[in-house]
C-alpha positions in Angstrom: 175.4 115.3 137.3 172.6 117.6 138.6 174.4 120.1 140.7 171.7 122.9 141.7 168.4 123.9 141.0 166.7 127.3 141.6 163.1 127.8 141.7 161.3 131.4 142.1 157.7 131.9 142.2 156.5 128.6 141.2 153.3 127.3 142.9 153.6 128.0 146.5 157.4 128.4 146.2 158.6 131.8 146.7 162.5 131.3 146.3 164.2 127.9 146.9 167.8 127.0 146.1 169.1 123.1 146.2 172.6 121.9 145.9 173.4 118.3 145.0 176.3 116.1 145.2 177.2 112.6 144.0 175.9 109.5 145.7 172.4 109.2 147.1 170.3 112.4 148.1 167.2 111.7 149.9 164.5 114.3 150.3 162.0 114.1 152.8 159.3 116.3 154.7 155.6 115.9 155.9 152.9 115.1 153.2 152.0 118.2 151.5 155.2 120.1 152.4 156.0 120.2 148.6 158.8 117.6 148.0 157.7 116.8 144.8 157.6 120.4 143.5 161.2 120.5 143.2 160.8 117.7 140.7 158.1 119.3 138.8 160.3 122.4 138.3 163.1 120.1 137.2 160.8 118.4 134.6 160.0 121.9 133.1 163.5 122.5 132.3 163.7 119.3 130.7 161.0 120.2 128.3 157.5 119.5 130.2 154.4 121.5 129.3 153.8 124.5 131.4 150.6 125.8 133.0 150.3 129.2 133.6 148.4 128.4 136.7 151.5 127.2 138.5 152.9 130.9 138.7 152.7 132.0 142.2 149.8 134.1 143.4 150.3 137.6 142.9 153.6 137.1 140.8 153.8 137.6 137.0 156.1 134.9 136.0 157.9 131.7 137.6 161.7 130.8 136.8 163.3 127.7 137.2 167.1 127.0 136.5 169.0 123.6 136.7 172.5 123.3 136.5 174.3 120.0 135.5 178.1 119.2 135.4 178.6 117.8 131.8 182.2 117.1 132.1 181.7 113.4 132.2 178.9 113.0 129.9 180.3 112.7 126.1 176.9 112.6 124.5 175.7 115.6 126.2 179.1 117.6 125.0 178.8 116.6 121.5 175.1 117.5 121.4 176.0 121.0 122.9 178.8 121.4 120.6 177.0 120.4 117.6 174.6 123.4 118.3 177.1 125.9 119.3 175.8 125.8 122.9 178.7 124.5 124.5 179.9 127.2 127.1 182.1 124.9 129.4 181.5 122.0 131.8 178.7 123.7 133.3 175.1 123.6 131.3 172.2 125.4 132.5 168.8 124.7 131.5 166.2 127.7 132.4 162.6 127.7 132.1 160.5 131.1 132.3 156.5 130.8 132.6 154.3 134.1 132.5 150.8 134.1 133.8 149.8 135.1 130.1 150.5 131.7 129.1 153.9 132.4 127.5 156.6 129.9 128.1 160.3 130.3 127.3 163.2 127.9 127.5 166.8 128.4 127.4 170.3 126.3 127.0 173.2 127.9 128.2 171.6 131.4 127.9 170.2 130.7 124.4 166.5 130.4 123.5 165.6 126.8 122.7 162.6 124.7 121.8 161.3 122.5 124.3 162.1 119.6 122.0 165.8 120.4 122.2 165.5 120.5 126.1 163.8 117.2 126.0 166.3 115.7 123.9 169.1 116.9 125.9 167.5 116.1 129.2 167.4 112.6 128.0 171.2 112.2 128.2 171.6 114.3 131.5 168.9 112.8 133.9 166.2 110.0 134.2 163.2 110.7 136.2 161.1 107.8 137.7 157.8 109.2 139.0 155.6 108.3 141.9 153.0 107.0 139.3 155.5 104.8 137.1 153.7 101.7 138.8 150.5 102.9 137.1 152.0 104.0 133.7 153.7 100.4 133.8 150.3 99.1 133.1 150.5 100.4 129.6 151.9 98.4 126.8 153.6 101.5 125.4 155.7 102.0 128.6 156.5 98.6 128.8 157.8 98.3 125.1 159.9 101.5 125.8 161.4 100.3 129.1 162.5 97.0 127.1 164.1 99.1 124.4 165.9 101.3 126.7 167.2 98.4 128.7 168.5 96.6 125.7 170.1 99.9 124.5 169.0 99.5 120.9 167.2 102.6 120.6 169.2 103.8 117.4 168.0 100.7 115.8 164.4 101.3 116.9 164.4 104.8 115.5 166.1 103.4 112.2 163.0 100.8 112.1 160.5 103.5 113.0 161.6 105.7 110.1 161.4 102.9 107.5 158.1 101.8 108.7 156.9 105.5 108.5 158.3 106.1 105.1 156.7 102.9 104.0 153.2 103.9 105.7 153.6 107.5 103.9 154.4 105.8 100.7 151.0 103.3 100.9 149.0 106.1 101.7 149.9 108.3 98.5 149.6 105.0 96.6 146.0 104.2 97.9 145.1 107.8 97.0 146.4 107.4 93.3 145.0 104.1 92.6 141.8 104.6 94.3 141.0 106.9 91.3 143.0 104.9 88.6 139.5 104.1 86.6 138.6 107.6 86.8 142.0 108.8 85.6 141.9 106.3 82.9 138.8 107.5 81.6 139.8 111.2 81.8 143.1 110.1 79.8 141.4 108.7 77.1 139.3 111.7 76.7 142.1 114.1 76.7 144.2 112.1 74.7 141.3 112.1 71.9 140.8 115.9 72.9 144.6 116.7 72.3 144.9 114.6 69.0 141.8 116.7 67.7 143.6 119.8 68.5 147.1 118.7 67.2 145.2 117.8 63.9 143.7 121.4 63.8 147.2 122.7 64.3 146.0 126.4 64.9 149.0 128.6 64.7 149.8 131.7 66.7 147.9 134.7 64.7 146.5 132.5 62.2 142.9 133.3 63.1 142.9 137.1 62.8 144.7 136.7 59.4 142.3 134.3 58.2 139.4 136.5 59.2 140.7 139.4 57.3 141.6 137.3 54.2 138.2 136.2 54.4 136.6 139.5 54.4 138.7 140.3 51.3 137.8 137.5 49.3 133.9 137.7 50.2 134.0 141.4 49.2 136.4 141.2 46.2 134.1 142.2 43.5 132.7 145.1 45.4 136.1 146.2 46.4 137.6 145.9 42.9 134.4 148.1 41.5 134.7 150.7 44.4 138.7 150.9 43.8 138.1 151.5 40.0 135.7 154.2 40.3 138.1 155.8 42.8 141.0 155.5 40.6 138.9 157.2 37.8 138.2 160.0 40.1 141.5 160.5 41.0 142.7 160.8 37.5 139.8 163.2 36.7 140.6 165.4 39.7 144.4 165.4 39.0 143.7 166.3 35.5 141.3 169.2 36.6 143.9 170.3 39.3 146.9 170.6 36.7 144.3 172.8 34.5 143.5 175.0 37.4 147.2 175.1 38.0 148.0 176.2 34.4 145.4 178.8 34.3 146.6 181.0 37.4 150.3 180.5 36.1 152.1 183.2 33.9 153.7 186.6 34.2 150.1 188.3 34.8 149.6 186.4 38.2 152.2 188.1 40.2 150.3 188.5 43.3 150.9 186.5 46.8 147.5 185.1 46.7 148.1 183.9 43.3 151.3 182.3 44.4 149.8 180.5 47.3 147.1 179.3 45.2 149.6 177.9 42.8 151.3 176.0 45.8 148.4 174.3 47.1 147.2 173.2 43.8 150.4 171.6 43.0 150.5 169.8 46.5 147.0 168.7 45.7 148.2 167.1 42.2 151.1 165.5 43.8 148.8 163.9 46.5 146.2 162.8 43.9 149.0 161.2 41.9 150.3 159.2 44.8 146.9 158.1 46.0 146.1 156.9 42.4 149.3 154.9 42.8 148.1 153.3 46.2 144.6 152.7 44.7 146.2 150.8 41.9 148.7 148.9 44.0 145.5 148.0 46.1 143.7 146.8 43.0 146.8 144.6 41.9 146.5 142.8 45.4 142.8 142.1 45.5 141.6 139.2 43.3 138.4 137.3 42.9 139.4 133.8 43.9 136.5 131.6 44.7 138.4 128.5 45.5 140.7 130.4 48.0 137.5 131.7 49.5 136.2 128.3 50.0 139.3 126.9 51.5 139.5 129.7 53.9 136.1 129.7 55.0 136.1 125.9 55.4 139.2 126.5 57.9 137.5 128.9 59.6 134.4 126.8 60.2 136.6 123.9 61.5 138.1 126.5 64.1 134.7 127.6 65.1 133.3 124.2 65.4 136.2 123.1 67.7 135.6 126.3 69.6 131.9 125.6 70.3 132.7 121.8 71.0 134.9 122.9 74.0 132.9 126.0 74.8 135.6 128.4 74.5 136.1 131.6 72.2 138.2 130.8 69.1 140.9 133.0 70.1 141.1 130.7 73.4 142.2 127.5 71.5 145.7 127.9 71.9 145.5 128.2 75.4 143.1 125.3 75.7 145.2 123.2 73.7 148.4 123.7 75.9 146.2 123.2 79.2 144.8 119.7 77.8 148.5 118.5 76.9 149.8 119.6 80.5 146.8 117.6 82.1 147.5 114.6 80.0 151.2 114.7 80.7 150.4 115.0 84.7 148.2 112.0 84.3 151.3 110.2 82.4 153.6 111.1 85.2 151.0 110.1 87.7 151.3 106.5 86.5 155.1 106.8 86.7 154.5 108.0 90.0 152.8 104.7 90.9 155.2 102.6 89.6 158.0 104.3 91.4 155.9 104.4 94.7 155.5 100.7 94.2 159.4 100.2 93.9 160.0 102.5 97.0 157.4 100.4 99.3 159.5 97.3 98.1 162.7 98.7 99.1 161.4 100.2 102.2 159.9 96.7 103.2 163.1 94.9 102.5 164.9 97.6 104.9 162.3 97.0 107.5 162.2 93.6 107.5 166.3 93.4 108.0 166.0 95.9 110.9 162.6 94.3 112.5 164.5 90.9 112.7 167.5 92.3 114.3 165.2 94.4 116.6 163.2 91.3 117.5 166.4 89.0 118.2 167.6 91.9 120.4 164.3 92.1 122.2 164.2 88.4 123.0 167.8 88.4 124.5 167.0 91.7 126.8 163.7 90.1 127.8 165.6 87.1 129.2 168.0 89.2 130.8 165.3 91.8 132.3 163.4 89.0 133.9 166.2 87.5 135.4 167.6 90.2 136.8 164.2 91.6 138.0 163.3 88.3 139.4 166.5 88.4 141.6 165.4 92.0 142.7 161.8 90.8 143.6 163.1 87.8 145.8 164.7 90.4 148.0 161.6 92.5 148.1 159.5 89.4 149.7 158.2 88.3 146.3 159.9 85.1 145.9 157.0 83.2 144.1 156.4 86.3 141.5 157.1 85.0 138.0 157.7 88.0 135.7 157.4 87.3 132.2 158.0 89.6 129.0 155.8 88.2 126.2 157.0 89.0 122.5 153.9 87.9 120.3 154.1 88.6 116.4 151.8 91.5 115.2 148.6 90.3 113.3 149.4 92.4 110.3 152.6 91.6 108.3 153.1 95.3 107.2 155.8 97.3 108.5 154.8 98.9 111.9 156.7 101.6 113.7 157.4 99.6 116.8 158.4 96.7 115.3 157.2 93.3 114.3 156.2 92.2 117.8 154.2 93.4 120.6 155.6 93.8 124.0 153.6 92.9 127.1 154.8 92.3 130.5 153.2 89.4 132.2 153.3 88.3 136.0 152.0 85.2 138.1 152.0 86.2 141.6 151.3 82.6 142.9 152.8 79.2 142.2 150.7 77.3 139.6 148.6 80.5 138.5 148.9 81.4 134.6 150.6 84.5 133.8 148.3 87.4 133.1 148.6 91.0 132.2 149.9 93.2 135.3 146.8 95.2 135.8 144.9 92.3 136.3 146.5 90.1 138.6 149.0 92.3 140.8 147.5 94.4 143.9 148.6 97.8 144.4 151.5 96.9 146.7 152.7 94.0 144.4 152.6 96.5 141.4 154.9 99.1 143.2 157.3 96.4 144.1 157.5 95.0 140.5 157.7 98.4 139.0 160.8 99.3 141.6 162.6 96.1 140.6 162.2 97.0 136.8 163.1 100.4 137.2 166.1 99.5 139.2 167.2 96.9 136.7 166.6 99.3 133.8 168.6 102.2 135.6 171.4 99.9 136.5 172.2 99.3 133.0 171.5 102.7 131.7 174.1 105.3 130.4 172.1 108.3 132.2 174.6 109.9 134.8 171.6 110.9 137.1 168.4 109.4 138.4 165.5 110.7 140.3 163.2 108.4 142.1 160.1 110.4 143.1 158.3 108.2 145.9 158.6 105.2 144.0 158.5 103.1 147.3 154.9 103.9 147.7 152.9 100.8 149.1 156.1 99.3 150.5 157.1 99.1 154.3 158.9 97.2 156.9 161.9 95.0 156.0 161.2 95.4 152.2 161.7 99.0 152.5 165.2 98.7 153.9 165.7 96.5 151.3 164.9 99.2 148.7 166.9 101.7 150.4 170.2 99.4 150.2 169.1 99.1 146.4 169.1 102.7 145.8 172.2 103.4 147.9 173.9 100.4 145.7 172.6 102.2 142.6 174.1 105.4 143.5 177.8 103.8 143.2 177.5 104.1 139.6 175.3 107.3 139.1 173.9 109.8 140.9 170.6 109.1 142.8 168.1 111.7 144.0 165.2 109.9 146.1 161.9 111.9 147.5 160.6 109.4 150.0 158.2 109.0 152.9 160.2 105.8 154.4 162.7 106.2 157.1 164.2 102.8 156.2 165.1 104.5 152.5 165.9 108.2 154.1 168.5 106.4 156.4 170.4 105.3 153.3 171.2 108.5 151.9 174.7 110.1 151.7 173.0 113.6 151.8 169.8 114.1 153.3 167.5 117.4 152.7 164.4 118.4 154.6 161.4 120.4 153.0 159.3 122.1 155.5 156.1 124.3 155.0 155.3 127.3 156.8 152.1 129.2 156.7 150.4 132.1 158.1 146.9 133.7 157.3 148.3 135.5 154.3 150.9 133.2 152.7 152.5 130.0 152.4 156.4 129.4 152.0 158.5 126.3 151.4 161.9 126.1 152.9 164.6 123.6 152.5 167.6 122.6 154.7 170.4 120.1 154.5 170.5 118.0 157.3 173.6 117.2 159.2 174.1 114.3 162.1 171.9 115.1 164.6 169.4 116.6 162.1 169.2 113.3 160.2 168.5 111.7 163.6 165.6 114.0 164.3 164.0 113.5 160.9 164.3 109.7 160.7 162.9 109.5 164.1 159.9 112.0 163.1 159.4 109.6 160.1 159.4 106.5 162.6 157.5 107.7 165.4 154.9 110.4 164.2 153.8 113.0 166.5 155.7 112.1 169.7 159.5 111.5 169.4 160.5 109.2 172.2 164.1 108.5 173.3 163.4 104.8 172.0 162.4 106.4 168.6 165.8 108.5 168.5 167.9 105.6 169.4 166.3 103.4 166.7 166.7 106.2 164.2 170.6 106.4 165.3 170.7 102.8 164.7 169.5 102.7 161.3 171.7 105.4 160.6 174.7 103.7 161.8 173.9 100.6 160.2 
């Protein structure tokens, strides 16, 4: 249960500390004293969005800390342990807001996301706001109330996941099939192009080898003529070099210069001999072969034609071939993906149909119980003639929907003989407040959350009905902690613990203080709520009577 709240520098609050016990705690105060500020701060600890303007004027940051005893809340204990956040039976939720717009949340001292705070908060406390009767007009809220009352939220989440997965597959399938004709035409073109390149079968480095061979074959006659002339010149030069070598050889030529000349001539003769061998080898591998030349030129022409056709350089044909083959394979895979998506949608639709049938059956059963129990409470709230109905109508589309196969709407008839209509069309403000309160009390009575907060849910109610409301909340506090912000003395008198909020202001600042009222303090506050500005002995006596009863 909620045990403590600490608020610092939030709106007009400088420092505020509140201790809570079990049973029913009532919070009262003058209008505008700041009763709901505490609950707004609690909401921030539970993951509500923060407004940097809420930081107290002149301060850098606001801080709110809420403490809960989780020793008797197994789901919360398991949640904390699964995330290594368990530090004992006390759980601290902390929220820090700065004027720069930054906001940080902590669970047991560890930085956490707002989503985690909200998820944990759902296991710890349930807040019924003063505007619940207005939000009850929305069909989304009505569906959520029914599902929470029926305690089939896991099934609802399973159905929502199946429907979401189905819709995701449907969108992907529509995207793929919307371009199927274009993909078919593209696939046919790619298949033709890939086949053409397959037939060309251009090998790596083949183009360079063909171009070199074509040059040799096309110039073979000229190459051979030049090579033979070079061969003859080498033979002539070699013969002349050896004659020159003989002329400066012998005993007469003993100078160093003659020796150097003989060495050079000997080297030149050797190199000319080697060059003549290489030229001969060159000549042996060059032949005039017109058929082979035609074959090479035809092959090159085919390669060049394909390159021009695809508007690429001849040396880029290989990369083009691989790219087109990859694109063609991608289209083939796309066809397989379509088949897979169709199968996935069929499987998901089957799962959804089974889950939707179970959820629909549970909703009908829960709706009957909700109407019965809420009607009993409405009778105690002077609305015996009110006929509440939870209408479950099939959705127009048979496709999987995240919220199930039926629409949920609360209908009401406040007078005998009048047809049931939507809440917003037939119920007055006071009637709507009482209907909302009855539904909230019924749903809270069957919930598993150990703490509940009611923030002025008794608005628009007075007299004997207000006393019944107070007794309803006190009865509810036997199974869960109840915190109620109220302006009705009939409700305040039912509290086990009474906290009074007061606002003190001067010319420069405003402060809020909180005090826990004891016996005489309770009498004075109930009397103030009963009597207004002037408190008489009769008013005090009435207040004592209300507390004693």
